[in-house]
C-alpha positions as CSV (number, residue, x, y, z in Angstrom):
1,M,0.0,0.0,0.0
2,E,2.8,2.4,0.8
3,N,4.3,4.6,-1.9
4,T,1.3,3.9,-4.1
5,R,-0.6,6.8,-5.6
6,I,-4.3,6.1,-5.7
7,P,-6.6,7.8,-8.3
8,V,-8.9,10.4,-6.8
9,P,-12.4,9.0,-6.4
10,P,-14.5,10.6,-9.1
11,I,-17.3,13.1,-9.2
12,G,-20.5,11.6,-10.5
13,L,-22.1,9.8,-7.5
14,T,-25.4,11.8,-7.9
15,A,-25.7,10.9,-11.6
16,K,-26.3,7.3,-10.5
17,Y,-29.5,8.3,-9.0
18,P,-31.2,11.0,-11.2
19,E,-34.4,10.8,-9.2
20,V,-32.8,12.7,-6.3
21,G,-32.2,15.7,-8.6
22,T,-29.3,18.3,-8.5
23,G,-31.1,21.5,-7.6
24,P,-31.0,23.4,-4.2
25,C,-33.1,21.9,-1.3
26,A,-35.3,24.0,0.9
27,T,-34.3,24.2,4.5
28,D,-37.7,24.4,6.1
29,I,-37.6,20.7,7.0
30,Y,-34.8,21.6,9.5
31,H,-36.8,24.0,11.6
32,D,-40.5,24.3,10.8
33,P,-42.5,23.1,13.9
34,E,-45.4,21.9,11.7
35,I,-43.1,19.8,9.6
36,Y,-41.6,18.4,12.7
37,R,-45.0,17.5,14.0
38,K,-45.7,15.6,10.8
39,E,-42.4,13.8,11.0
40,I,-43.2,12.4,14.4
41,E,-46.5,11.0,13.1
42,A,-45.4,9.9,9.6
43,I,-41.8,8.9,10.3
44,F,-40.9,8.3,13.9
45,K,-44.0,6.6,15.2
46,R,-43.8,4.2,12.2
47,S,-40.1,3.3,12.6
48,W,-38.2,0.6,14.5
49,Y,-35.5,1.5,17.1
50,M,-32.4,-0.4,18.1
51,I,-32.1,-0.3,21.9
52,G,-29.5,-2.9,22.7
53,R,-28.0,-6.3,22.0
54,V,-28.8,-9.8,23.1
55,E,-25.4,-10.1,24.9
56,Q,-26.8,-7.7,27.5
57,I,-29.2,-10.3,28.7
58,P,-27.5,-13.7,28.2
59,N,-29.3,-15.6,31.0
60,P,-32.9,-16.1,32.2
61,G,-33.9,-13.2,34.5
62,D,-31.4,-10.8,33.0
63,F,-32.9,-7.4,32.0
64,F,-32.3,-3.9,31.1
65,T,-34.4,-0.7,30.8
66,Y,-34.2,1.9,28.1
67,E,-35.8,5.3,27.7
68,L,-37.3,6.3,24.3
69,P,-36.8,10.1,24.6
70,T,-38.9,11.0,21.5
71,F,-41.9,9.2,22.9
72,K,-41.2,9.8,26.7
73,Q,-41.6,6.0,27.2
74,S,-39.6,3.6,29.3
75,V,-39.1,0.1,28.0
76,L,-38.2,-3.1,30.0
77,I,-36.4,-5.9,28.1
78,C,-35.8,-9.3,29.7
79,R,-35.0,-12.9,29.0
80,D,-37.5,-15.4,30.4
81,K,-37.0,-18.9,31.6
82,D,-37.6,-20.3,28.1
83,G,-34.8,-18.2,26.8
84,E,-37.1,-15.8,24.9
85,V,-36.4,-12.1,24.8
86,N,-39.5,-10.1,25.8
87,G,-40.2,-6.3,25.7
88,F,-42.7,-4.4,27.7
89,H,-43.7,-0.9,28.5
90,N,-42.1,-0.3,31.9
91,V,-45.4,0.8,33.4
92,C,-47.4,-0.9,36.3
93,T,-51.0,-1.5,35.3
94,H,-52.2,-0.6,38.8
95,R,-51.4,3.1,39.0
96,G,-48.9,3.8,36.2
97,N,-45.6,3.8,38.2
98,V,-42.4,2.6,36.7
99,V,-42.0,-1.1,37.5
100,E,-38.3,-1.4,37.2
101,H,-36.0,1.5,38.3
102,R,-32.7,-0.1,37.7
103,P,-30.9,0.3,34.4
104,D,-30.0,-3.4,34.3
105,G,-29.6,-6.5,36.4
106,T,-31.0,-9.9,37.1
107,C,-34.5,-10.5,38.3
108,K,-35.1,-13.6,40.5
109,G,-38.5,-14.3,39.0
110,V,-40.7,-11.2,39.3
111,F,-40.5,-7.5,38.8
112,M,-42.2,-5.7,41.7
113,C,-43.6,-2.2,41.5
114,R,-42.2,-0.2,44.5
115,F,-45.4,1.8,44.8
116,H,-48.0,-0.8,45.9
117,G,-46.1,-4.1,45.4
118,W,-47.8,-5.5,42.3
119,S,-45.5,-8.1,40.8
120,F,-45.0,-9.3,37.2
121,D,-43.2,-12.4,35.9
122,L,-40.6,-12.6,33.1
123,K,-43.4,-13.0,30.5
124,G,-45.2,-9.9,31.8
125,N,-48.0,-11.7,33.5
126,L,-49.4,-10.2,36.7
127,A,-48.1,-12.7,39.2
128,R,-49.1,-11.2,42.6
129,V,-51.4,-8.5,43.9
130,R,-50.8,-7.4,47.5
131,D,-54.1,-7.6,49.6
132,E,-55.9,-8.8,46.5
133,E,-59.2,-9.4,48.4
134,G,-59.7,-5.7,48.7
135,F,-60.1,-5.3,44.9
136,F,-63.3,-5.6,42.9
137,D,-63.3,-8.4,40.3
138,L,-59.7,-8.0,39.0
139,D,-59.2,-9.6,35.6
140,K,-55.6,-10.5,36.3
141,P,-54.9,-12.1,32.9
142,K,-55.6,-8.7,31.3
143,L,-53.5,-6.7,33.7
144,G,-50.1,-7.9,32.8
145,L,-47.3,-5.6,31.6
146,K,-48.2,-4.1,28.2
147,P,-46.0,-5.7,25.5
148,I,-44.1,-3.5,23.1
149,P,-43.4,-5.0,19.7
150,T,-39.9,-6.5,19.9
151,E,-37.8,-8.1,17.2
152,I,-34.2,-9.1,16.8
153,W,-31.9,-8.6,13.8
154,E,-28.3,-9.9,13.9
155,G,-28.3,-9.8,17.7
156,F,-29.7,-6.2,17.9
157,I,-32.9,-5.7,19.8
158,F,-35.4,-3.4,18.1
159,V,-38.7,-2.1,19.4
160,S,-41.6,-0.2,17.7
161,P,-43.6,2.5,19.5
162,E,-46.7,1.4,17.6
163,D,-49.0,-1.3,19.1
164,Q,-49.4,-2.6,15.5
165,P,-46.3,-1.7,13.5
166,H,-46.8,-0.5,10.0
167,K,-44.0,-2.9,8.9
168,T,-42.2,-5.9,10.3
169,L,-38.6,-5.3,11.3
170,T,-37.5,-7.3,8.2
171,E,-39.6,-5.2,5.9
172,Y,-38.4,-2.0,7.6
173,L,-34.7,-2.8,7.3
174,G,-35.3,-3.9,3.7
175,E,-32.4,-4.4,1.3
176,Q,-30.0,-2.6,3.6
177,G,-30.7,-5.2,6.3
178,L,-30.2,-8.1,3.9
179,D,-26.9,-6.7,2.5
180,T,-25.3,-6.2,5.9
181,A,-26.5,-9.4,7.6
182,G,-23.6,-11.7,8.3
183,Y,-21.1,-9.0,9.4
184,P,-19.5,-10.3,12.7
185,W,-21.6,-8.0,14.9
186,G,-21.6,-10.4,17.8
187,Q,-17.8,-10.7,18.0
188,C,-17.5,-7.0,19.1
189,T,-18.6,-7.7,22.7
190,Q,-16.9,-4.8,24.5
191,S,-18.6,-1.4,24.2
192,Y,-18.3,2.2,25.4
193,Q,-21.2,4.7,25.2
194,Y,-21.4,8.5,25.0
195,E,-24.5,10.7,25.1
196,V,-25.1,14.4,24.6
197,E,-28.0,16.7,24.0
198,V,-27.6,19.1,21.1
199,G,-29.6,22.1,20.2
200,C,-30.3,21.2,16.6
201,N,-32.8,19.4,14.4
202,W,-32.2,15.6,14.2
203,K,-31.4,15.8,10.5
204,L,-28.4,18.1,11.1
205,I,-26.7,15.4,13.2
206,V,-27.4,12.7,10.7
207,D,-26.1,15.0,7.9
208,S,-22.9,15.8,9.8
209,F,-21.7,12.2,9.8
210,A,-23.0,11.4,6.3
211,E,-20.8,13.6,4.1
212,V,-17.0,14.1,3.7
213,Y,-16.9,17.5,1.9
214,H,-15.9,19.0,5.2
215,I,-13.0,16.7,5.9
216,S,-10.1,19.1,5.1
217,T,-11.6,22.0,7.0
218,L,-13.3,20.5,10.0
219,H,-10.9,17.6,10.6
220,P,-7.5,18.8,9.5
221,N,-5.6,17.0,12.3
222,S,-7.9,14.0,13.0
223,A,-9.5,12.3,10.0
224,A,-7.9,14.3,7.2
225,P,-4.3,12.8,7.3
226,T,-5.6,9.4,6.3
227,M,-8.8,10.2,4.3
228,M,-7.0,12.8,2.2
229,A,-3.8,10.7,1.7
230,S,-2.1,9.3,-1.4
231,G,-4.0,11.1,-4.2
232,N,-7.3,12.0,-2.6
233,P,-6.8,15.6,-1.6
234,Y,-10.6,16.2,-1.1
235,G,-11.2,13.1,1.0
236,R,-13.9,11.9,-1.5
237,L,-16.0,8.9,-0.9
238,L,-15.4,5.6,-2.7
239,D,-19.1,5.1,-3.3
240,V,-22.7,5.8,-2.2
241,E,-25.5,3.2,-2.4
242,L,-29.1,4.2,-1.9
243,K,-31.5,1.5,-0.9
244,G,-35.1,2.7,-0.4
245,P,-35.0,5.2,2.5
246,H,-31.6,3.8,3.7
247,R,-28.1,4.4,2.3
248,T,-24.4,3.5,2.7
249,N,-21.3,5.7,2.3
250,S,-18.0,3.9,1.6
251,H,-15.0,5.8,2.9
252,Y,-11.5,6.0,1.5
253,S,-8.5,5.9,3.8
254,V,-4.8,5.0,3.7
255,W,-2.2,5.5,6.3
256,A,0.9,5.7,4.0
257,D,1.4,9.3,4.8
258,V,1.1,9.0,8.6
259,T,4.5,9.7,10.1
260,N,3.8,9.6,13.8
261,P,5.3,6.2,14.9
262,V,2.8,5.7,17.7
263,Q,-0.1,6.4,15.5
264,R,1.3,4.0,12.8
265,L,1.7,1.3,15.4
266,A,-1.9,1.8,16.6
267,Y,-3.3,1.6,13.1
268,L,-1.3,-1.6,12.5
269,H,-2.7,-3.4,15.5
270,A,-6.3,-2.4,15.7
271,A,-9.2,-3.2,13.4
272,A,-10.3,0.3,13.8
273,A,-12.0,3.2,12.1
274,Q,-9.0,4.2,10.0
275,N,-7.1,1.0,9.8
276,V,-6.8,-0.6,6.4
277,V,-3.8,-2.9,7.2
278,G,-5.9,-5.1,9.5
279,Q,-8.7,-5.9,7.2
280,D,-7.3,-9.5,6.8
281,K,-9.9,-10.1,4.1
282,I,-12.6,-11.4,6.4
283,N,-15.8,-12.5,4.7
284,L,-17.7,-9.2,4.7
285,P,-21.2,-9.3,3.5
286,K,-21.8,-7.6,0.1
287,G,-23.3,-4.5,1.7
288,I,-20.0,-3.7,3.6
289,N,-17.2,-2.3,1.4
290,P,-19.4,-3.0,-1.6
291,T,-16.8,-1.9,-4.1
292,R,-14.2,-4.3,-2.5
293,S,-11.7,-1.5,-2.6
294,D,-8.2,-2.0,-1.2
295,V,-8.3,1.6,0.1
296,W,-11.5,1.1,2.0
297,S,-11.6,2.0,5.7
298,V,-15.2,2.2,6.9
299,D,-18.7,2.2,5.7
300,L,-21.4,4.5,7.2
301,V,-24.5,2.3,7.1
302,I,-27.6,4.4,7.6
303,F,-31.0,3.0,8.5
304,F,-33.5,5.8,8.1
305,P,-34.4,7.8,10.0
306,T,-31.8,8.0,12.7
307,L,-29.8,4.8,13.2
308,S,-26.4,4.4,11.6
309,F,-23.3,2.2,12.0
310,T,-19.7,3.2,11.2
311,V,-18.4,-0.2,10.3
312,S,-14.8,-1.3,9.8
313,A,-13.3,-4.8,9.3
314,G,-13.4,-5.5,13.1
315,Q,-15.0,-2.7,15.0
316,Y,-18.2,-0.7,14.6
317,T,-19.9,2.3,16.2
318,A,-23.7,2.7,16.5
319,H,-25.1,6.2,16.3
320,Q,-28.7,6.9,17.4
321,V,-30.4,10.3,17.3
322,W,-33.6,11.0,19.2
323,P,-35.5,14.1,18.2
324,I,-37.0,15.9,21.2
325,G,-38.1,19.1,19.4
326,P,-37.9,20.9,16.1
327,N,-34.4,22.2,17.1
328,R,-33.3,19.8,19.8
329,C,-32.2,16.2,19.9
330,L,-30.3,13.6,22.0
331,Y,-27.3,11.9,20.3
332,Q,-26.0,8.5,21.5
333,Q,-22.8,6.9,20.3
334,R,-21.8,3.4,21.3
335,V,-18.5,1.9,20.2
336,F,-18.3,-1.9,19.9
337,V,-14.9,-3.6,19.7
338,R,-13.5,-7.1,19.8
339,P,-11.8,-8.0,23.2
340,A,-8.1,-7.3,22.8
341,E,-5.9,-10.3,22.6
342,N,-2.7,-8.5,23.6
343,A,-1.4,-5.2,24.7
344,A,-0.7,-3.9,21.2
345,Q,-4.3,-4.5,20.1
346,R,-5.5,-2.7,23.3
347,V,-3.3,0.3,22.5
348,G,-4.7,0.3,19.0
349,Q,-8.3,0.2,20.2
350,E,-7.8,3.0,22.7
351,N,-6.2,5.2,20.0
352,S,-9.1,4.5,17.7
353,M,-11.7,5.4,20.3
354,V,-9.9,8.6,21.2
355,E,-9.6,9.6,17.6
356,Y,-13.2,8.8,16.9
357,R,-14.3,10.8,19.9
358,D,-12.4,13.8,18.7
359,V,-13.8,13.5,15.2
360,S,-17.3,13.2,16.6
361,L,-16.9,16.3,18.7
362,E,-15.6,18.2,15.7
363,D,-18.7,17.0,13.7
364,L,-21.0,18.2,16.4
365,S,-19.3,21.5,16.9
366,T,-21.0,23.4,14.1
367,L,-24.6,22.2,14.5
368,E,-26.0,24.6,17.1
369,R,-24.7,27.6,15.1
370,I,-26.2,26.2,11.9
371,Q,-29.6,25.7,13.7
372,R,-29.7,29.3,14.9
373,S,-29.2,30.5,11.4
374,L,-32.0,28.3,10.1
375,D,-34.3,29.3,12.9
376,T,-34.0,32.9,12.0
377,G,-34.6,32.2,8.3
378,Q,-31.3,33.5,7.1
379,I,-30.7,30.4,4.9
380,K,-33.6,29.3,2.7
381,E,-31.8,26.6,0.6
382,F,-28.9,24.2,0.8
383,H,-26.7,23.5,-2.2
384,Y,-25.3,20.0,-2.0
385,H,-21.9,18.8,-3.4
386,D,-21.9,15.6,-5.4
387,H,-20.4,13.8,-2.4
388,E,-23.2,15.1,-0.2
389,L,-25.5,12.7,-2.0
390,S,-26.6,11.1,1.2
391,L,-28.0,14.5,2.5
392,R,-29.8,15.1,-0.8
393,H,-31.3,11.6,-0.6
394,Q,-32.5,12.1,3.0
395,H,-34.1,15.4,2.0
396,K,-36.0,13.7,-0.8
397,V,-37.1,10.8,1.5
398,V,-38.4,13.1,4.2
399,T,-40.2,15.4,1.8
400,D,-41.8,12.5,0.0
401,I,-43.0,10.9,3.2
402,I,-44.5,14.2,4.4
403,A,-46.2,14.7,1.1
404,A,-47.7,11.2,1.3
405,Y,-48.8,11.9,4.8
406,D,-50.6,15.1,3.8
407,R,-52.4,13.2,1.1
408,E,-53.3,10.5,3.6
409,M,-54.8,13.1,6.0
410,A,-56.7,14.9,3.3
411,E,-58.3,11.6,2.2
412,G,-59.3,10.9,5.8
């Protein structure tokens, strides 16, 4: 790889998808409260959300709770004695208190509400009512924990906020799910999580990670040295694939121009965000590094609307954005790595996590200023570069869904 000049990735990504157009895109979807209201109804209530992995609850009785900020709902996920993974709204059917306060743990058989002592088993059944004879004809079989639709894909646990989801999880993930199934998701069992609330519209965070036009100016000392190396002075993408509402960006990166000896050693020993040496030609599914490029580093695999994975040969990061207002959202980042087998790998992993943290902070640094400009109406249109195709695609997906929702409401 060293001393090899690589041709600059070309302009022309947008031409592959003429339906997305090339003109300017209106910015009202980034700040208009009425559009945001429609997004909640037409997009977010009809989506599935990844909230954890099966490794978090390996044994019967294991559980974790999770807050869905957009919907102000608490979810309880547990594994029952038959080994099944069950999901419930974390709400006692007696008086509405939260049943389980702990973030995770092991239940010895029942979850007990700390308000009045009603207890529920691992399948959600109402198991015990304290001083039951004082009630009036309780129909206990109907008073169990309310299930939340729960499905599993590749070890990831997804829930739907709808009682009757518009689509199954398989239908929702579509071609993107099929093309990325088979990646060794379950081998990356060690994880680290960060969370921050940002004063911007949810789409601005998704956009920030989904384009590379900013690499040279926003990341001059972090991502730029490898993504702009060896003949790619603009840090252009290798490819973009659009799949229904979802999309994948394939990223170029080489470390031939990296001169820092510690950094070079770290890249050599970690299957990390910018490591190309450690690819070791594992059997990646066709949706990961779809061009099979030798200068591939990571893919950004985006599941519309707000879940994405930055995927390398042996490490991945999950990004989840939760809208909590037209110009406010919660961003969660969880890094998954394989357990290190030696000290060199551990150093490489730590270097990768620190670098990725710095890149993420740089990505987030512009967003609140952008939002203030949009809120005041100073910018009416965005003009997208060819390698900002993912942003243009997202704009079309959102506006198409809102238009369909308007027709649906008009037809009653």
